[in-house]
N, CA, C and O atoms as a Maestro MAE file, in Angstrom:
{
 s_m_m2io_version
 :::
 2.0.0
}

f_m_ct {
 s_m_title
 :::
 protein
 m_atom[280] {
  # First column is atom index #
  i_m_mmod_type
  r_m_x_coord
  r_m_y_coord
  r_m_z_coord
  i_m_residue_number
  s_m_chain_name
  s_m_pdb_residue_name
  s_m_pdb_atom_name
  i_m_atomic_number
  :::
  1 25 48.749 -46.498 -4.997 1 A "MET " " N  " 7
  2 3 48.241 -45.249 -5.526 1 A "MET " " CA " 6
  3 2 48.908 -44.996 -6.875 1 A "MET " " C  " 6
  4 15 50.100 -45.257 -7.043 1 A "MET " " O  " 8
  5 25 48.146 -44.493 -7.821 2 A "LYS " " N  " 7
  6 3 48.689 -44.172 -9.135 2 A "LYS " " CA " 6
  7 2 49.121 -42.708 -9.172 2 A "LYS " " C  " 6
  8 15 48.468 -41.828 -8.612 2 A "LYS " " O  " 8
  9 25 50.234 -42.482 -9.845 3 A "TRP " " N  " 7
  10 3 50.761 -41.135 -10.015 3 A "TRP " " CA " 6
  11 2 50.819 -40.804 -11.492 3 A "TRP " " C  " 6
  12 15 51.140 -41.657 -12.319 3 A "TRP " " O  " 8
  13 25 50.504 -39.554 -11.820 4 A "LEU " " N  " 7
  14 3 50.536 -39.076 -13.196 4 A "LEU " " CA " 6
  15 2 51.453 -37.872 -13.283 4 A "LEU " " C  " 6
  16 15 51.515 -37.059 -12.360 4 A "LEU " " O  " 8
  17 25 52.162 -37.759 -14.390 5 A "LEU " " N  " 7
  18 3 53.016 -36.610 -14.655 5 A "LEU " " CA " 6
  19 2 52.324 -35.748 -15.699 5 A "LEU " " C  " 6
  20 15 52.037 -36.216 -16.800 5 A "LEU " " O  " 8
  21 25 52.056 -34.501 -15.362 6 A "CYS " " N  " 7
  22 3 51.425 -33.583 -16.309 6 A "CYS " " CA " 6
  23 2 52.442 -33.224 -17.393 6 A "CYS " " C  " 6
  24 15 53.537 -32.748 -17.093 6 A "CYS " " O  " 8
  25 25 52.073 -33.455 -18.647 7 A "ILE " " N  " 7
  26 3 52.972 -33.145 -19.758 7 A "ILE " " CA " 6
  27 2 52.452 -31.996 -20.618 7 A "ILE " " C  " 6
  28 15 53.135 -31.550 -21.539 7 A "ILE " " O  " 8
  29 25 51.249 -31.518 -20.321 8 A "ASN " " N  " 7
  30 3 50.676 -30.432 -21.113 8 A "ASN " " CA " 6
  31 2 49.633 -29.696 -20.274 8 A "ASN " " C  " 6
  32 15 48.596 -30.264 -19.930 8 A "ASN " " O  " 8
  33 25 49.908 -28.441 -19.949 9 A "ASN " " N  " 7
  34 3 48.934 -27.643 -19.196 9 A "ASN " " CA " 6
  35 2 48.453 -26.446 -20.012 9 A "ASN " " C  " 6
  36 15 47.900 -25.498 -19.455 9 A "ASN " " O  " 8
  37 25 48.656 -26.486 -21.307 10 A "LYS " " N  " 7
  38 3 48.379 -25.347 -22.190 10 A "LYS " " CA " 6
  39 2 46.986 -24.745 -21.971 10 A "LYS " " C  " 6
  40 15 46.846 -23.525 -21.883 10 A "LYS " " O  " 8
  41 25 45.980 -25.578 -21.885 11 A "ASP " " N  " 7
  42 3 44.608 -25.074 -21.734 11 A "ASP " " CA " 6
  43 2 44.203 -24.849 -20.277 11 A "ASP " " C  " 6
  44 15 43.116 -24.337 -20.007 11 A "ASP " " O  " 8
  45 25 45.070 -25.227 -19.340 12 A "TYR " " N  " 7
  46 3 44.735 -25.134 -17.917 12 A "TYR " " CA " 6
  47 2 45.904 -24.598 -17.093 12 A "TYR " " C  " 6
  48 15 46.274 -25.225 -16.101 12 A "TYR " " O  " 8
  49 25 46.496 -23.469 -17.463 13 A "PRO " " N  " 7
  50 3 47.702 -23.006 -16.756 13 A "PRO " " CA " 6
  51 2 47.471 -22.669 -15.282 13 A "PRO " " C  " 6
  52 15 48.405 -22.751 -14.483 13 A "PRO " " O  " 8
  53 25 46.257 -22.296 -14.910 14 A "ALA " " N  " 7
  54 3 45.981 -21.979 -13.505 14 A "ALA " " CA " 6
  55 2 45.683 -23.234 -12.689 14 A "ALA " " C  " 6
  56 15 45.779 -23.219 -11.461 14 A "ALA " " O  " 8
  57 25 45.321 -24.320 -13.372 15 A "SER " " N  " 7
  58 3 44.895 -25.532 -12.678 15 A "SER " " CA " 6
  59 2 45.935 -26.638 -12.645 15 A "SER " " C  " 6
  60 15 45.941 -27.466 -11.734 15 A "SER " " O  " 8
  61 25 46.826 -26.651 -13.649 16 A "LEU " " N  " 7
  62 3 47.829 -27.704 -13.757 16 A "LEU " " CA " 6
  63 2 49.208 -27.099 -13.953 16 A "LEU " " C  " 6
  64 15 49.355 -26.055 -14.589 16 A "LEU " " O  " 8
  65 25 50.211 -27.757 -13.407 17 A "GLU " " N  " 7
  66 3 51.598 -27.362 -13.629 17 A "GLU " " CA " 6
  67 2 52.271 -28.443 -14.462 17 A "GLU " " C  " 6
  68 15 52.271 -29.616 -14.087 17 A "GLU " " O  " 8
  69 25 52.844 -28.044 -15.594 18 A "ALA " " N  " 7
  70 3 53.564 -29.000 -16.426 18 A "ALA " " CA " 6
  71 2 54.734 -29.574 -15.641 18 A "ALA " " C  " 6
  72 15 55.386 -28.869 -14.871 18 A "ALA " " O  " 8
  73 25 54.989 -30.848 -15.842 19 A "MET " " N  " 7
  74 3 56.084 -31.591 -15.218 19 A "MET " " CA " 6
  75 2 55.895 -31.777 -13.708 19 A "MET " " C  " 6
  76 15 56.860 -32.021 -12.983 19 A "MET " " O  " 8
  77 25 54.665 -31.661 -13.248 20 A "LYS " " N  " 7
  78 3 54.362 -31.905 -11.834 20 A "LYS " " CA " 6
  79 2 53.642 -33.242 -11.701 20 A "LYS " " C  " 6
  80 15 52.865 -33.632 -12.572 20 A "LYS " " O  " 8
  81 25 53.909 -33.933 -10.603 21 A "LEU " " N  " 7
  82 3 53.228 -35.189 -10.312 21 A "LEU " " CA " 6
  83 2 51.894 -34.918 -9.635 21 A "LEU " " C  " 6
  84 15 51.782 -34.061 -8.758 21 A "LEU " " O  " 8
  85 25 50.884 -35.672 -10.064 22 A "TYR " " N  " 7
  86 3 49.552 -35.591 -9.463 22 A "TYR " " CA " 6
  87 2 49.084 -36.995 -9.111 22 A "TYR " " C  " 6
  88 15 49.350 -37.948 -9.842 22 A "TYR " " O  " 8
  89 25 48.382 -37.118 -7.983 23 A "LYS " " N  " 7
  90 3 47.780 -38.392 -7.609 23 A "LYS " " CA " 6
  91 2 46.535 -38.609 -8.455 23 A "LYS " " C  " 6
  92 15 45.708 -37.709 -8.602 23 A "LYS " " O  " 8
  93 25 46.411 -39.802 -9.006 24 A "GLN " " N  " 7
  94 3 45.204 -40.144 -9.742 24 A "GLN " " CA " 6
  95 2 44.214 -40.763 -8.770 24 A "GLN " " C  " 6
  96 15 44.530 -41.732 -8.081 24 A "GLN " " O  " 8
  97 25 43.023 -40.201 -8.720 25 A "LEU " " N  " 7
  98 3 41.966 -40.738 -7.874 25 A "LEU " " CA " 6
  99 2 41.208 -41.801 -8.652 25 A "LEU " " C  " 6
  100 15 41.067 -41.704 -9.871 25 A "LEU " " O  " 8
  101 25 40.730 -42.796 -7.960 26 A "ASP " " N  " 7
  102 3 40.014 -43.897 -8.601 26 A "ASP " " CA " 6
  103 2 38.663 -43.411 -9.127 26 A "ASP " " C  " 6
  104 15 37.826 -42.931 -8.363 26 A "ASP " " O  " 8
  105 25 38.463 -43.541 -10.435 27 A "ASP " " N  " 7
  106 3 37.197 -43.170 -11.069 27 A "ASP " " CA " 6
  107 2 37.048 -43.990 -12.348 27 A "ASP " " C  " 6
  108 15 37.378 -43.513 -13.434 27 A "ASP " " O  " 8
  109 25 36.550 -45.230 -12.224 28 A "PRO " " N  " 7
  110 3 36.435 -46.109 -13.384 28 A "PRO " " CA " 6
  111 2 35.590 -45.528 -14.518 28 A "PRO " " C  " 6
  112 15 35.893 -45.754 -15.689 28 A "PRO " " O  " 8
  113 25 34.547 -44.794 -14.189 29 A "THR " " N  " 7
  114 3 33.701 -44.195 -15.226 29 A "THR " " CA " 6
  115 2 34.487 -43.180 -16.036 29 A "THR " " C  " 6
  116 15 34.397 -43.161 -17.264 29 A "THR " " O  " 8
  117 25 35.253 -42.338 -15.364 30 A "ALA " " N  " 7
  118 3 36.076 -41.347 -16.059 30 A "ALA " " CA " 6
  119 2 37.093 -42.035 -16.958 30 A "ALA " " C  " 6
  120 15 37.314 -41.606 -18.091 30 A "ALA " " O  " 8
  121 25 37.715 -43.106 -16.456 31 A "GLU " " N  " 7
  122 3 38.721 -43.819 -17.233 31 A "GLU " " CA " 6
  123 2 38.122 -44.402 -18.505 31 A "GLU " " C  " 6
  124 15 38.784 -44.429 -19.543 31 A "GLU " " O  " 8
  125 25 36.880 -44.869 -18.439 32 A "GLN " " N  " 7
  126 3 36.208 -45.394 -19.630 32 A "GLN " " CA " 6
  127 2 36.004 -44.307 -20.676 32 A "GLN " " C  " 6
  128 15 35.899 -44.601 -21.867 32 A "GLN " " O  " 8
  129 25 35.948 -43.051 -20.236 33 A "LEU " " N  " 7
  130 3 35.740 -41.916 -21.138 33 A "LEU " " CA " 6
  131 2 37.054 -41.253 -21.556 33 A "LEU " " C  " 6
  132 15 37.039 -40.211 -22.211 33 A "LEU " " O  " 8
  133 25 38.190 -41.851 -21.184 34 A "GLY " " N  " 7
  134 3 39.486 -41.286 -21.542 34 A "GLY " " CA " 6
  135 2 39.881 -40.096 -20.689 34 A "GLY " " C  " 6
  136 15 40.646 -39.234 -21.121 34 A "GLY " " O  " 8
  137 25 39.352 -40.056 -19.474 35 A "MET " " N  " 7
  138 3 39.628 -38.958 -18.554 35 A "MET " " CA " 6
  139 2 40.306 -39.514 -17.302 35 A "MET " " C  " 6
  140 15 40.261 -40.712 -17.026 35 A "MET " " O  " 8
  141 25 40.933 -38.612 -16.559 36 A "VAL " " N  " 7
  142 3 41.502 -38.967 -15.256 36 A "VAL " " CA " 6
  143 2 41.018 -37.948 -14.236 36 A "VAL " " C  " 6
  144 15 40.803 -36.778 -14.553 36 A "VAL " " O  " 8
  145 25 40.855 -38.415 -13.017 37 A "ARG " " N  " 7
  146 3 40.448 -37.529 -11.923 37 A "ARG " " CA " 6
  147 2 41.663 -37.305 -11.036 37 A "ARG " " C  " 6
  148 15 42.265 -38.252 -10.530 37 A "ARG " " O  " 8
  149 25 42.010 -36.039 -10.857 38 A "ILE " " N  " 7
  150 3 43.145 -35.679 -10.008 38 A "ILE " " CA " 6
  151 2 42.744 -34.523 -9.103 38 A "ILE " " C  " 6
  152 15 41.718 -33.876 -9.320 38 A "ILE " " O  " 8
  153 25 43.554 -34.273 -8.100 39 A "ILE " " N  " 7
  154 3 43.401 -33.059 -7.297 39 A "ILE " " CA " 6
  155 2 44.346 -32.040 -7.912 39 A "ILE " " C  " 6
  156 15 45.565 -32.209 -7.885 39 A "ILE " " O  " 8
  157 25 43.771 -30.980 -8.465 40 A "ASP " " N  " 7
  158 3 44.587 -29.996 -9.185 40 A "ASP " " CA " 6
  159 2 45.058 -28.883 -8.251 40 A "ASP " " C  " 6
  160 15 44.953 -29.002 -7.030 40 A "ASP " " O  " 8
  161 25 45.570 -27.816 -8.827 41 A "GLU " " N  " 7
  162 3 46.149 -26.721 -8.038 41 A "GLU " " CA " 6
  163 2 45.121 -25.973 -7.196 41 A "GLU " " C  " 6
  164 15 45.496 -25.257 -6.267 41 A "GLU " " O  " 8
  165 25 43.836 -26.123 -7.502 42 A "SER " " N  " 7
  166 3 42.794 -25.489 -6.690 42 A "SER " " CA " 6
  167 2 42.563 -26.249 -5.385 42 A "SER " " C  " 6
  168 15 41.928 -25.739 -4.462 42 A "SER " " O  " 8
  169 25 43.090 -27.479 -5.321 43 A "GLY " " N  " 7
  170 3 42.869 -28.315 -4.154 43 A "GLY " " CA " 6
  171 2 41.617 -29.166 -4.257 43 A "GLY " " C  " 6
  172 15 41.296 -29.921 -3.340 43 A "GLY " " O  " 8
  173 25 40.913 -29.045 -5.367 44 A "GLU " " N  " 7
  174 3 39.693 -29.818 -5.607 44 A "GLU " " CA " 6
  175 2 39.969 -30.894 -6.646 44 A "GLU " " C  " 6
  176 15 40.919 -30.790 -7.422 44 A "GLU " " O  " 8
  177 25 39.126 -31.938 -6.657 45 A "ASP " " N  " 7
  178 3 39.308 -32.965 -7.678 45 A "ASP " " CA " 6
  179 2 38.475 -32.635 -8.911 45 A "ASP " " C  " 6
  180 15 37.303 -32.269 -8.820 45 A "ASP " " O  " 8
  181 25 39.119 -32.777 -10.060 46 A "TYR " " N  " 7
  182 3 38.492 -32.496 -11.350 46 A "TYR " " CA " 6
  183 2 38.920 -33.539 -12.363 46 A "TYR " " C  " 6
  184 15 39.912 -34.244 -12.178 46 A "TYR " " O  " 8
  185 25 38.152 -33.620 -13.434 47 A "LEU " " N  " 7
  186 3 38.477 -34.509 -14.545 47 A "LEU " " CA " 6
  187 2 39.268 -33.758 -15.601 47 A "LEU " " C  " 6
  188 15 38.983 -32.603 -15.914 47 A "LEU " " O  " 8
  189 25 40.268 -34.440 -16.141 48 A "TYR " " N  " 7
  190 3 41.072 -33.903 -17.239 48 A "TYR " " CA " 6
  191 2 41.279 -35.007 -18.261 48 A "TYR " " C  " 6
  192 15 41.194 -36.192 -17.939 48 A "TYR " " O  " 8
  193 25 41.551 -34.609 -19.485 49 A "ALA " " N  " 7
  194 3 41.836 -35.580 -20.534 49 A "ALA " " CA " 6
  195 2 43.091 -36.371 -20.185 49 A "ALA " " C  " 6
  196 15 44.089 -35.812 -19.729 49 A "ALA " " O  " 8
  197 25 43.025 -37.652 -20.401 50 A "ASN " " N  " 7
  198 3 44.153 -38.538 -20.143 50 A "ASN " " CA " 6
  199 2 45.396 -38.115 -20.930 50 A "ASN " " C  " 6
  200 15 46.522 -38.354 -20.494 50 A "ASN " " O  " 8
  201 25 45.190 -37.491 -22.082 51 A "SER " " N  " 7
  202 3 46.304 -37.106 -22.955 51 A "SER " " CA " 6
  203 2 47.188 -36.010 -22.357 51 A "SER " " C  " 6
  204 15 48.270 -35.745 -22.880 51 A "SER " " O  " 8
  205 25 46.752 -35.375 -21.283 52 A "LEU " " N  " 7
  206 3 47.551 -34.330 -20.639 52 A "LEU " " CA " 6
  207 2 48.600 -34.904 -19.690 52 A "LEU " " C  " 6
  208 15 49.424 -34.168 -19.148 52 A "LEU " " O  " 8
  209 25 48.567 -36.214 -19.495 53 A "PHE " " N  " 7
  210 3 49.407 -36.863 -18.492 53 A "PHE " " CA " 6
  211 2 50.045 -38.130 -19.045 53 A "PHE " " C  " 6
  212 15 49.575 -38.719 -20.019 53 A "PHE " " O  " 8
  213 25 51.130 -38.525 -18.392 54 A "ILE " " N  " 7
  214 3 51.653 -39.872 -18.586 54 A "ILE " " CA " 6
  215 2 51.664 -40.538 -17.221 54 A "ILE " " C  " 6
  216 15 51.918 -39.900 -16.199 54 A "ILE " " O  " 8
  217 25 51.382 -41.833 -17.225 55 A "GLN " " N  " 7
  218 3 51.345 -42.560 -15.957 55 A "GLN " " CA " 6
  219 2 52.760 -42.911 -15.528 55 A "GLN " " C  " 6
  220 15 53.573 -43.381 -16.324 55 A "GLN " " O  " 8
  221 25 53.035 -42.674 -14.265 56 A "VAL " " N  " 7
  222 3 54.325 -43.030 -13.680 56 A "VAL " " CA " 6
  223 2 54.306 -44.538 -13.437 56 A "VAL " " C  " 6
  224 15 53.355 -45.048 -12.844 56 A "VAL " " O  " 8
  225 25 55.336 -45.262 -13.880 57 A "PRO " " N  " 7
  226 3 55.362 -46.711 -13.638 57 A "PRO " " CA " 6
  227 2 55.187 -47.029 -12.154 57 A "PRO " " C  " 6
  228 15 55.671 -46.300 -11.289 57 A "PRO " " O  " 8
  229 25 54.492 -48.120 -11.878 58 A "ALA " " N  " 7
  230 3 54.137 -48.485 -10.502 58 A "ALA " " CA " 6
  231 2 55.342 -48.562 -9.576 58 A "ALA " " C  " 6
  232 15 55.249 -48.166 -8.414 58 A "ALA " " O  " 8
  233 25 56.466 -49.061 -10.064 59 A "VAL " " N  " 7
  234 3 57.641 -49.187 -9.200 59 A "VAL " " CA " 6
  235 2 58.081 -47.816 -8.688 59 A "VAL " " C  " 6
  236 15 58.478 -47.691 -7.529 59 A "VAL " " O  " 8
  237 25 58.016 -46.796 -9.528 60 A "PHE " " N  " 7
  238 3 58.371 -45.446 -9.091 60 A "PHE " " CA " 6
  239 2 57.284 -44.866 -8.196 60 A "PHE " " C  " 6
  240 15 57.574 -44.169 -7.223 60 A "PHE " " O  " 8
  241 25 56.025 -45.161 -8.533 61 A "GLY " " N  " 7
  242 3 54.914 -44.692 -7.710 61 A "GLY " " CA " 6
  243 2 55.017 -45.204 -6.289 61 A "GLY " " C  " 6
  244 15 54.712 -44.483 -5.339 61 A "GLY " " O  " 8
  245 25 55.452 -46.471 -6.137 62 A "ASN " " N  " 7
  246 3 55.633 -47.040 -4.798 62 A "ASN " " CA " 6
  247 2 56.710 -46.287 -4.031 62 A "ASN " " C  " 6
  248 15 56.567 -46.046 -2.832 62 A "ASN " " O  " 8
  249 25 57.783 -45.914 -4.712 63 A "HIS " " N  " 7
  250 3 58.856 -45.150 -4.064 63 A "HIS " " CA " 6
  251 2 58.361 -43.756 -3.663 63 A "HIS " " C  " 6
  252 15 58.727 -43.244 -2.605 63 A "HIS " " O  " 8
  253 25 57.539 -43.155 -4.501 64 A "ILE " " N  " 7
  254 3 56.976 -41.838 -4.180 64 A "ILE " " CA " 6
  255 2 56.111 -41.948 -2.927 64 A "ILE " " C  " 6
  256 15 56.220 -41.130 -2.014 64 A "ILE " " O  " 8
  257 25 55.253 -42.963 -2.892 65 A "ASP " " N  " 7
  258 3 54.392 -43.170 -1.720 65 A "ASP " " CA " 6
  259 2 55.216 -43.337 -0.447 65 A "ASP " " C  " 6
  260 15 54.897 -42.753 0.588 65 A "ASP " " O  " 8
  261 25 56.282 -44.142 -0.531 66 A "MET " " N  " 7
  262 3 57.129 -44.368 0.649 66 A "MET " " CA " 6
  263 2 57.822 -43.079 1.076 66 A "MET " " C  " 6
  264 15 57.910 -42.792 2.270 66 A "MET " " O  " 8
  265 25 58.311 -42.308 0.125 67 A "ALA " " N  " 7
  266 3 59.010 -41.063 0.453 67 A "ALA " " CA " 6
  267 2 58.071 -40.062 1.118 67 A "ALA " " C  " 6
  268 15 58.474 -39.342 2.032 67 A "ALA " " O  " 8
  269 25 56.833 -40.016 0.664 68 A "LEU " " N  " 7
  270 3 55.878 -39.058 1.214 68 A "LEU " " CA " 6
  271 2 55.320 -39.496 2.564 68 A "LEU " " C  " 6
  272 15 54.772 -38.677 3.303 68 A "LEU " " O  " 8
  273 25 55.452 -40.763 2.888 69 A "SER " " N  " 7
  274 3 54.906 -41.248 4.161 69 A "SER " " CA " 6
  275 2 55.889 -41.091 5.315 69 A "SER " " C  " 6
  276 15 55.542 -41.360 6.465 69 A "SER " " O  " 8
  277 25 57.095 -40.665 5.022 70 A "VAL " " N  " 7
  278 3 58.121 -40.510 6.070 70 A "VAL " " CA " 6
  279 2 57.875 -39.245 6.851 70 A "VAL " " C  " 6
  280 15 58.625 -38.934 7.776 70 A "VAL " " O  " 8
  :::
 }
 m_bond[279] {
  # First column is bond index #
  i_m_from
  i_m_to
  i_m_order
  :::
  1 1 2 1
  2 2 3 1
  3 3 4 2
  4 3 5 1
  5 5 6 1
  6 6 7 1
  7 7 8 2
  8 7 9 1
  9 9 10 1
  10 10 11 1
  11 11 12 2
  12 11 13 1
  13 13 14 1
  14 14 15 1
  15 15 16 2
  16 15 17 1
  17 17 18 1
  18 18 19 1
  19 19 20 2
  20 19 21 1
  21 21 22 1
  22 22 23 1
  23 23 24 2
  24 23 25 1
  25 25 26 1
  26 26 27 1
  27 27 28 2
  28 27 29 1
  29 29 30 1
  30 30 31 1
  31 31 32 2
  32 31 33 1
  33 33 34 1
  34 34 35 1
  35 35 36 2
  36 35 37 1
  37 37 38 1
  38 38 39 1
  39 39 40 2
  40 39 41 1
  41 41 42 1
  42 42 43 1
  43 43 44 2
  44 43 45 1
  45 45 46 1
  46 46 47 1
  47 47 48 2
  48 47 49 1
  49 49 50 1
  50 50 51 1
  51 51 52 2
  52 51 53 1
  53 53 54 1
  54 54 55 1
  55 55 56 2
  56 55 57 1
  57 57 58 1
  58 58 59 1
  59 59 60 2
  60 59 61 1
  61 61 62 1
  62 62 63 1
  63 63 64 2
  64 63 65 1
  65 65 66 1
  66 66 67 1
  67 67 68 2
  68 67 69 1
  69 69 70 1
  70 70 71 1
  71 71 72 2
  72 71 73 1
  73 73 74 1
  74 74 75 1
  75 75 76 2
  76 75 77 1
  77 77 78 1
  78 78 79 1
  79 79 80 2
  80 79 81 1
  81 81 82 1
  82 82 83 1
  83 83 84 2
  84 83 85 1
  85 85 86 1
  86 86 87 1
  87 87 88 2
  88 87 89 1
  89 89 90 1
  90 90 91 1
  91 91 92 2
  92 91 93 1
  93 93 94 1
  94 94 95 1
  95 95 96 2
  96 95 97 1
  97 97 98 1
  98 98 99 1
  99 99 100 2
  100 99 101 1
  101 101 102 1
  102 102 103 1
  103 103 104 2
  104 103 105 1
  105 105 106 1
  106 106 107 1
  107 107 108 2
  108 107 109 1
  109 109 110 1
  110 110 111 1
  111 111 112 2
  112 111 113 1
  113 113 114 1
  114 114 115 1
  115 115 116 2
  116 115 117 1
  117 117 118 1
  118 118 119 1
  119 119 120 2
  120 119 121 1
  121 121 122 1
  122 122 123 1
  123 123 124 2
  124 123 125 1
  125 125 126 1
  126 126 127 1
  127 127 128 2
  128 127 129 1
  129 129 130 1
  130 130 131 1
  131 131 132 2
  132 131 133 1
  133 133 134 1
  134 134 135 1
  135 135 136 2
  136 135 137 1
  137 137 138 1
  138 138 139 1
  139 139 140 2
  140 139 141 1
  141 141 142 1
  142 142 143 1
  143 143 144 2
  144 143 145 1
  145 145 146 1
  146 146 147 1
  147 147 148 2
  148 147 149 1
  149 149 150 1
  150 150 151 1
  151 151 152 2
  152 151 153 1
  153 153 154 1
  154 154 155 1
  155 155 156 2
  156 155 157 1
  157 157 158 1
  158 158 159 1
  159 159 160 2
  160 159 161 1
  161 161 162 1
  162 162 163 1
  163 163 164 2
  164 163 165 1
  165 165 166 1
  166 166 167 1
  167 167 168 2
  168 167 169 1
  169 169 170 1
  170 170 171 1
  171 171 172 2
  172 171 173 1
  173 173 174 1
  174 174 175 1
  175 175 176 2
  176 175 177 1
  177 177 178 1
  178 178 179 1
  179 179 180 2
  180 179 181 1
  181 181 182 1
  182 182 183 1
  183 183 184 2
  184 183 185 1
  185 185 186 1
  186 186 187 1
  187 187 188 2
  188 187 189 1
  189 189 190 1
  190 190 191 1
  191 191 192 2
  192 191 193 1
  193 193 194 1
  194 194 195 1
  195 195 196 2
  196 195 197 1
  197 197 198 1
  198 198 199 1
  199 199 200 2
  200 199 201 1
  201 201 202 1
  202 202 203 1
  203 203 204 2
  204 203 205 1
  205 205 206 1
  206 206 207 1
  207 207 208 2
  208 207 209 1
  209 209 210 1
  210 210 211 1
  211 211 212 2
  212 211 213 1
  213 213 214 1
  214 214 215 1
  215 215 216 2
  216 215 217 1
  217 217 218 1
  218 218 219 1
  219 219 220 2
  220 219 221 1
  221 221 222 1
  222 222 223 1
  223 223 224 2
  224 223 225 1
  225 225 226 1
  226 226 227 1
  227 227 228 2
  228 227 229 1
  229 229 230 1
  230 230 231 1
  231 231 232 2
  232 231 233 1
  233 233 234 1
  234 234 235 1
  235 235 236 2
  236 235 237 1
  237 237 238 1
  238 238 239 1
  239 239 240 2
  240 239 241 1
  241 241 242 1
  242 242 243 1
  243 243 244 2
  244 243 245 1
  245 245 246 1
  246 246 247 1
  247 247 248 2
  248 247 249 1
  249 249 250 1
  250 250 251 1
  251 251 252 2
  252 251 253 1
  253 253 254 1
  254 254 255 1
  255 255 256 2
  256 255 257 1
  257 257 258 1
  258 258 259 1
  259 259 260 2
  260 259 261 1
  261 261 262 1
  262 262 263 1
  263 263 264 2
  264 263 265 1
  265 265 266 1
  266 266 267 1
  267 267 268 2
  268 267 269 1
  269 269 270 1
  270 270 271 1
  271 271 272 2
  272 271 273 1
  273 273 274 1
  274 274 275 1
  275 275 276 2
  276 275 277 1
  277 277 278 1
  278 278 279 1
  279 279 280 2
  :::
 }
}
């Protein structure tokens, strides 16, 4: 599973929390358009600009997955 860190919620303060980790949902079409699909604070999945996030390196993402599965 891919994890993203929100680095900018300026335009979406009710939907995104800066410095919070979000799971990236698989959406190849969105990725081609420079967007990412995540489950935001509303609990629904939405598209956001890729520039609002940085991808967490896979090695850390694996540790996050393991920690959450306990």
